[in-house]
N, C-alpha and C positions, 0 to 999 in steps of 0.2 A: 425557501427551497434550499438555499445554500447552507443554512443551519442544519437541516436534515442530512444533507450530503456530508457536512463536516462531522456530524455525530456518527453516521455510518462509517466514515473513514476512520474515525477514532476507534470504533469497535473492530474494524478490520486490523488496525494497528495492534490492538490488544491481542487479537487472535493470532496474528503473526508472531508476536512476542512470546506467546505461550508455546507455539510450535518451535520456535527458534530461540531458546533461552541463552544460547551462546553468543547471540548478537546483542551488542549494547543498544540501549534505547536511542542513543544519538544516531547510530548507524541505521537502525531500523527506521527511524523517522526520516532520515535522508533518502533511504531507498523508497519509502512510500511517497515522499514528496516528488522524487524523480519520476516515479510511475504516474503520479497524479498530473504532473506537468505535461506528460505525453498525451493526456486527454483534455488539455485546457480548451481546445477548440471544439470539443464535442457539443453538439446542440442539444441532444437528449441526455440529461444529466442523471436521470433516476437510476440507471444501472451502472453508473461509473464506478462505484466501490468494487464491483465484481471484477472487471478487467484490471483495476488497480491491484487488487489482491493477487490475481494471477500473474501479473507482470512482476510484482514484488517477489513472489515465490520463485519465479524463473531467475531473477537476479540473485536471490539467496542461494538457490541450488548451484548456480554458476560460481558464486563466491566460495561455497563450501568445497567445491572440487579443486579449487586452486590451492 
């Protein structure tokens, strides 16, 4: 199950990188890791990539306004 989640998050990371080419891969990975950490205690894991992507997009939008 974790491998499938990891591969989905990798796809999410790639999609975010395509949408935000101005963000370095290191920063993007840190943003996604931070978003993922916020769902560490979630018991139902199948949908985790979706809220991770949403949270990362919120962080990226906030960073671009600064």
